[in-house]
N, C-alpha and C positions, 0 to 999 in steps of 0.2 A: 503493501500499499502506499502511495506515496504521501500521506500527511493525516495525524489522528487528531482530532481537534477534543478536548476534554475542558466541559466549560458545565458551567448554568443551564438546565433543560428548562427554559421560560416561556410559557405563550406571552407574547404580546398582545395585548390589548389596546389599541390605537385611538385616541380621543381628539374633537378639537376644543381646547378651550379659548378665554380669553385673557390676557394679562389678569385682570381684576381676582380671578381665580385663581393661581399660584399665590397671590398677596393674599387674598382669604385663609388660605390653608400653608400661608409659611412655608412656598417652598422656593429654595434658587433657582432661578430660572437656566436651563443650561446642564444643569445638574444631575444628579440620582441621589433619589432618598430612598434606604432601607427603612421599611415598613415591618416590626415585628410583632405585631398586635393584629390577628386575622379581622376582627370586628373594627378596628378600625381602617383597618384596609379598605373590609366591603361596606363601610359607611361611604369611601371617597370613590369607592366605584359604581352608588347606587345614585349618586349625584352627577352621572357623567351619561353624556351620551355616544354609545360604540360605534366608530366606523368601520374598524377592521378587526379582526383577531387571526393570529399568525404565531405558528413554530417559531419561536425566535431564543433569544439567548445572543450576546456576542460573540463567542468562537462560532456558536452553530450556524448562524448568520455569514461567517465567511466561510465556513467547508461549505457550505449549501452553494457561494459564488462558484469556491473553486471547483466542484462536482459539475456546474453549469459551464467552467469551462474544462469540461472534458478529464479531469484529475479522478486519479482514483483516491477515495476519500473515507474518513470513519468518523464516530465521535459516543464519545461517553458522556453521559450528564442523566442523573436522577430523577426518575417520575416517580408518579404514584400511578396505580393501575384504577386510575379512576376517568370518566368522561373524556378531560383534559388531558391527563396521561398518553391514552388510547389514540387522540387526535395528535399529538404532538408526535409520536413514533409514524403514525402514517405519512406526516406531511413529510419527514424526513425521510423518507422510504421514496416516495414519491419524486423527490427528489436525489433518487441515486446517492444516498448515503447508506455506509453502514453502521447500522446501531448496535452500540457493544454494549447492550447494558439490559438487563433480564426484567423488567419490572414487574413488582408483585404489590400487592397491599401495605400500605406505610401509613404512622399515625398522623402526617401531615398531610395534606393536597400537593397537588403538582402547581412549580412555582408561577407565578404572574407578575407580570410588569405591565403599568400604566404606562403609556407613552403619548405624554399631554404635548399638544402639538400647538402654540400661539400665532398669531397671521403673521411673525415674522419667520415662520416656518423653522423655527430653533421648535428644539425635544426637550423637556423636562421628565424626567423620569419617576414613577414610584413602584418600589419593587416588594414583594413579598416573595421570599424565595422558598417558603413549604420545604418539600423532601429535596427538591435541588442542595439546599444549604447544608443539608446532610450526607453529603457525598463522603466515601471513608476508601479506608485503604481496598477493602477486601470489592469494591465496584470496582475498581482499576483493573485490570487485565496485562500484565507486563510482558504476554506474547503478543499481543496485540500492538503493545508499544514497543517490541523490540522487533516487529516485522515491517516497520513502519519509517521513513526516511526522515521524517521530522514529527514532531509532537507541538502544539498550537494551545497556548494556555492564557486563559484571561484573568486579568486581577482583580473582578468580580467574582470568582471563586475564590481565591485567597481567604482566607479566616483560620483564627486560633481551634486547636482541638482536631477532629476527625479531618475535615477539609484538607488543612494544612499539612495531615500526613498523607491524605490519598496524591497531592501536589508534591511534595517529595519525592514520594516513591514513583510516580510519572517520571520525574527528573531526573535520578539516578537511572531506571531504565532505559531511556531515551537516547538515540543517535543522536540527535539535533535539537536545539530548543527553540522555539519563536515563544514569544508573551506579550499581548497588548497591554498597559497598566492598565485602561480601560475608563479612570475618570478620576477626577481630582480628588472628587470625595476618598475613593479606595489607597491612593498616593497618598494624603493625609494622616489616613487613619492606618494606613502601614508601612510607612516611611522607614524605616530601617531595616524591615525586613525587605521589602522592593528594591532599596539599594544594594542590598547583599545578593537577592539575585541576579541585576545587572549587573552590577560589576565580577560575580564570577559564576554563575550558574548558567545565563540567560547566553543563546550565542546570537541571536536576534529580539531583540525591544522596539516596540509600535509603541509611539504616543504622539497625542498632540502637543500643540507648544506650552499651553498652560501644565498640563502633567507634570511633562519631562523637567521645567522650571520650578517646579514647585520641591520635585523629585530632590534636585542638585541643589537646592538654594541659589538656582543663577537670577541675575538682574539682566541677563539678555542671551540672545542665540547664540552671541559669540563663547560665553563662559559655557554655554550647552559642548558649543562644539569642542571647545579644550576638553572638557568630562571627559567625550565619545574617547577623544585620540588618547588619552591617557591609560583607558581602560583595554580598550583595543577589539573594544566589539560593536557590534554591527547596532547602531541606532537609527529607526526610521519615525521622522517628527513629520507628523501632517499640520499647515500653517492655514488652512482655510482659504481663503483668499487669496493668500499670499504663495500657495503653491506647498511644495513639499520637499524633503532635504532628506539625503541617506549618507550616514558616516560612518567611517570604517578607518581607523589608525591616518595614514593622510592622505586618505580619498575622499573628498566631500562632493557630492554632485546634488543638484539643486534644479528645481524644475516647477515653470508656474503654472496655477493654475487653469483650468479651460474656462475662458470667458464670454461673455452672453447667456449664461444657462438662465432657463426658468425655474427656479428652485421652489419647491413644490412643500420638502419634506429631509431633513437634514439625518433622521433615523436610518442606521445603518450608513452613513457615511463613511467612519473610519474603519469599519466592518470590510465592507469591500473594498474600501481601498486594501487593506492586509489581505483579503483574497487574493484583490491583481499582482499586487509584490510579491504574494509568496508562489501564484502561479508563476512567473521568471523566476525566480529560485528554481524551484521545483526543473524548471525547464531547461536554466541554464542560458537566460537573456543578459544582456549584461545591467549593469546597475540603474542606467540612465531608462533602458528598456523594463525593468522591474518599475520604477515609478511613474513613467507611462502608461503602463498596465495597472496600476492600482489608481493612478488619476483617472484612468479612462473609466473604471469600475465605480470609482464612489461619483463622478459626474454623472453617470447612468441614475443612480440609485438616489438619488435628490430629486429627481424630474419628477416622481411619484411616489406614491404612500407605502409606507412601509420599506423591512428590511432586506426582502428577497426581490428577485428581479422577477420580472414576466413579463 
């Protein structure tokens, strides 16, 4: 197998809201909030008009994108044997993704993410992890990992206890490891751990400019470039309208963002960028062509609703 994704198996529930809704619910625009109380989550959900429901999760979105680019891919994520879990598995298999998890009845429901889209097309997320956040070492198949050229992990998955053990087990067994920092919320919550991963355990790190600057306490992009050169690992940074940059040792390659795009929804922009870039890595593209493919994929996804290309 070319690449195995390991991440939160989350059903995305997409809704349009106004700025006032975010204010009333104390939500920080463009970021993700974890909700631990199912009653609080359901109360929020009941006040929304649902526009679309999709099998999601950050790495799962990337893996589906890689499948659509004709790569042989798989995914591990924890779901319950409930209605949403069944739909989730069917959704992945329809996209030709091998799903390496045998669902069973769990105490918690399948994870759900409310993706709230404001009129400026920015997305704010409220996530109830449910059983997705309870992934453990027993859910990670070492043989599947060893038979993959690369694994792709998400910062959203990292948490103390069982998820961290599953994460580390996967990294130890992998041939090559890529990871997305996922969100500034995750970076700020796990900064020392993420810094250790980026410096010593990851081959490729994906981040947006805000996330990576927070991680290394940088005041400028130049400081990030200096950091990347020092650790001698590949950092791939998306910069929104300013394009993207890939850094490894003395190689610094930049690309401009595509112009004149009708932005509908920014959900999945980073996920599909990673899919395009990793497609390039797996198929021996030059660094510039990896960036071009990543930009092409992210440009397509932001012109539609949701994080799956159709």
